[in-house]
C-alpha positions as CSV (number, residue, x, y, z in Angstrom):
1,X,8.4,16.2,3.0
2,X,5.7,13.8,1.6
3,X,4.0,11.7,4.3
4,X,2.0,8.6,3.4
5,X,-1.0,7.9,5.7
6,X,-1.4,4.1,5.8
7,X,-4.7,2.5,6.5
8,X,-3.7,1.1,9.9
9,X,-0.9,-0.4,11.9
10,X,-1.2,-3.6,10.2
11,X,-0.6,-2.1,6.8
12,X,2.3,-0.3,8.1
13,X,3.9,-3.6,9.8
14,X,3.3,-5.5,6.5
15,X,5.1,-2.8,4.5
16,X,7.9,-2.8,7.0
17,X,8.2,-6.6,6.8
18,X,8.3,-6.6,2.9
19,X,11.0,-4.0,2.8
20,X,13.0,-5.8,5.6
21,X,12.8,-9.1,3.4
22,X,14.0,-7.2,0.2
23,X,16.9,-5.6,2.2
24,X,17.8,-9.1,3.4
25,X,18.6,-10.0,-0.2
26,X,20.1,-6.7,-1.2
27,X,21.2,-4.1,1.3
28,X,21.3,-1.5,-1.2
29,X,17.8,-2.3,-2.6
30,X,15.5,0.4,-4.3
31,X,11.7,0.2,-4.6
32,X,9.5,2.0,-7.0
33,X,6.4,3.5,-5.5
34,X,3.2,4.2,-7.4
35,X,0.2,5.8,-5.5
36,X,-3.1,7.1,-6.8
37,X,-6.1,7.6,-4.6
38,X,-6.1,5.2,-1.6
39,X,-3.7,2.6,-3.2
40,X,-0.1,2.4,-3.0
41,X,2.0,-0.2,-5.0
42,X,5.5,-1.0,-4.0
43,X,7.7,-2.8,-6.5
44,X,10.9,-4.5,-5.7
45,X,13.4,-7.0,-7.3
46,X,15.2,-9.5,-5.0
47,X,18.3,-10.3,-7.1
48,X,18.4,-13.9,-6.0
49,X,15.0,-14.7,-7.7
50,X,15.0,-12.7,-10.9
51,X,11.4,-11.8,-10.4
52,X,9.4,-8.6,-9.7
53,X,7.8,-8.5,-6.2
54,X,4.7,-6.3,-5.8
55,X,3.1,-5.2,-2.4
56,X,-0.1,-3.4,-2.4
57,X,-0.6,-1.1,0.6
58,X,-4.0,0.5,1.5
59,X,-3.8,4.2,2.4
60,X,-6.0,5.9,4.9
61,X,-6.8,8.8,2.5
62,X,-6.2,9.6,-1.2
63,X,-2.6,10.6,-1.9
64,X,-2.2,14.2,-2.5
65,X,1.0,16.4,-2.6
66,X,0.3,20.0,-3.5
67,X,-1.1,19.9,-7.1
68,X,-0.1,16.3,-7.8
69,X,-2.6,13.5,-7.0
70,X,-0.4,10.7,-8.1
71,X,3.0,9.4,-6.9
72,X,5.6,7.6,-9.0
73,X,9.1,7.6,-7.7
74,X,12.0,5.2,-7.1
75,X,13.6,5.4,-3.6
76,X,15.9,3.6,-1.3
77,X,14.2,0.7,0.4
78,X,16.4,1.2,3.5
79,X,15.5,4.8,3.8
80,X,11.7,4.0,3.4
81,X,12.0,1.4,5.9
82,X,13.5,3.7,8.5
83,X,10.8,6.2,8.0
84,X,7.9,3.7,8.6
85,X,6.0,4.4,11.9
86,X,4.0,1.4,12.6
87,X,2.2,2.9,15.6
88,X,1.4,6.0,13.6
89,X,0.7,4.1,10.5
90,X,2.7,6.5,8.4
91,X,5.8,6.6,6.1
92,X,7.8,9.3,4.7
93,X,8.7,9.2,1.1
94,X,12.5,9.6,0.8
95,X,14.3,11.4,-1.9
96,X,14.3,9.9,-5.4
97,X,17.3,7.8,-6.5
98,X,18.5,6.7,-9.9
99,X,16.4,3.7,-10.5
100,X,17.9,0.3,-11.5
101,X,17.0,-1.0,-15.1
102,X,14.1,-3.1,-13.8
103,X,12.4,-0.1,-12.3
104,X,11.6,1.2,-15.8
105,X,10.0,-2.1,-16.9
106,X,6.8,-3.0,-15.1
107,X,4.0,-5.4,-15.6
108,X,0.8,-3.8,-17.4
109,X,-1.9,-2.5,-15.1
110,X,-4.7,-4.2,-17.0
111,X,-5.5,-7.0,-19.4
112,X,-4.8,-9.8,-16.9
113,X,-6.6,-13.1,-17.6
114,X,-6.6,-16.2,-15.4
115,X,-4.4,-19.0,-16.2
116,X,-5.2,-22.7,-15.4
117,X,-3.1,-25.4,-14.0
118,X,-1.8,-23.9,-10.8
119,X,-1.4,-26.5,-8.0
120,X,-3.0,-26.2,-4.6
121,X,-1.0,-24.0,-2.0
122,X,0.1,-27.0,0.0
123,X,1.5,-28.6,-3.2
124,X,3.3,-25.3,-4.0
125,X,5.0,-25.3,-0.6
126,X,6.0,-29.0,-1.0
127,X,7.5,-28.1,-4.4
128,X,9.6,-25.3,-3.1
129,X,10.9,-27.6,-0.1
130,X,11.8,-30.3,-2.6
131,X,13.6,-27.9,-4.9
132,X,15.6,-26.4,-2.0
133,X,16.5,-29.9,-0.8
134,X,17.7,-30.9,-4.3
135,X,19.7,-27.7,-4.7
136,X,21.5,-28.6,-1.3
137,X,22.0,-32.2,-2.2
138,X,23.4,-31.5,-5.7
139,X,25.8,-28.7,-4.4
140,X,27.0,-30.8,-1.5
141,X,27.9,-33.6,-3.8
142,X,30.3,-31.5,-5.7
143,X,34.0,-31.7,-4.9
144,X,35.4,-28.7,-3.1
145,X,37.3,-27.7,-6.3
146,X,34.0,-27.8,-8.3
147,X,31.9,-25.4,-6.1
148,X,32.6,-22.5,-8.4
149,X,29.9,-19.8,-8.6
150,X,29.3,-20.6,-12.2
151,X,28.6,-24.3,-11.4
152,X,26.3,-23.3,-8.4
153,X,24.5,-20.9,-10.7
154,X,24.1,-23.6,-13.4
155,X,22.6,-26.0,-10.9
156,X,20.3,-23.2,-9.6
157,X,19.1,-22.3,-13.1
158,X,18.3,-26.0,-13.8
159,X,16.1,-26.2,-10.7
160,X,14.5,-22.8,-10.4
161,X,13.7,-22.5,-14.1
162,X,11.4,-25.6,-14.2
163,X,7.8,-24.9,-14.8
164,X,5.2,-25.4,-12.0
165,X,2.6,-28.1,-12.8
166,X,1.0,-27.5,-16.2
167,X,1.7,-23.8,-16.1
168,X,4.5,-21.6,-17.6
169,X,5.4,-20.3,-14.1
170,X,9.0,-20.9,-13.1
171,X,9.6,-22.6,-9.7
172,X,11.7,-19.5,-8.8
173,X,8.5,-17.4,-8.7
174,X,6.9,-19.6,-6.1
175,X,10.2,-19.7,-4.1
176,X,10.2,-15.9,-4.1
177,X,6.6,-15.8,-3.0
178,X,7.4,-18.0,-0.1
179,X,10.7,-16.2,0.8
180,X,8.9,-12.8,0.8
181,X,6.1,-13.9,3.0
182,X,3.4,-14.0,0.3
183,X,2.7,-17.7,0.4
184,X,0.9,-18.4,3.7
185,X,-1.2,-21.3,4.9
186,X,-4.8,-20.9,3.8
187,X,-4.3,-18.0,1.6
188,X,-5.9,-18.3,-2.0
189,X,-3.6,-18.1,-4.9
190,X,-4.3,-17.1,-8.6
191,X,-2.1,-17.3,-11.7
192,X,-2.7,-14.6,-14.3
193,X,-1.1,-13.5,-17.7
194,X,-0.9,-10.3,-19.6
195,X,1.2,-10.1,-22.7
196,X,4.7,-11.4,-21.9
197,X,4.0,-11.4,-18.2
198,X,2.9,-14.1,-15.7
199,X,1.6,-13.1,-12.2
200,X,1.3,-15.2,-9.1
201,X,-1.2,-13.4,-7.0
202,X,-1.9,-13.8,-3.2
203,X,-3.7,-11.5,-0.7
204,X,-0.2,-10.6,0.7
205,X,1.5,-9.6,-2.6
206,X,2.3,-10.7,-6.0
207,X,5.2,-12.1,-7.9
208,X,5.6,-11.2,-11.6
209,X,7.9,-12.6,-14.1
210,X,8.4,-11.8,-17.7
211,X,8.6,-14.7,-20.1
212,X,11.6,-14.7,-22.3
213,X,11.4,-14.8,-25.9
214,X,8.1,-13.1,-26.5
215,X,9.3,-9.9,-27.9
216,X,9.9,-6.4,-26.6
217,X,6.5,-5.1,-27.7
218,X,4.9,-6.7,-24.7
219,X,7.0,-4.8,-22.2
220,X,5.3,-1.9,-20.3
221,X,7.8,0.9,-19.8
222,X,6.8,3.7,-17.5
């Protein structure tokens, strides 16, 4: 049994909250864990947003399991959540599961450079609120017989694929950041790019999205 010793109760609570939000969108969600030293990265993909969510967790001591000094495994988000002990600031790594396709394609670890044009946090929250209101309005205007899944998805793609300000970041990435608890009042934000990837970074987690049409050579497969 592999036990992760988290830095404190707050880290344990934040990890549990992140896993709970992922499970809200997908009860069978899986997460990929990568740990080295005192850093743990938890990757998840809420299906409603088509983005990759990344939560960094601080560990109380360097990860070590026998002769292995790094951890890289895909596990059940639900089983990991059940193992989190907030008071003890620990979590037990569940048994590995067959990872979904996205778990094999992660953003690069380095080479990130700042991207200009990201609006202020308040403007981003207003943007998401306006997009949600537009989606509700447009779907409510449809006649009952026209509210097929294909039409709802078409409206959703039209709204959530729009670019934010003068950036290439789709609105769905900001919506995901807010829904997963990353976009909080007063928290600084940054936009970065590396190859085919864009990354919206906050102190509470990151949202990464791979831009279409830039070629498979920019994909980092691990």
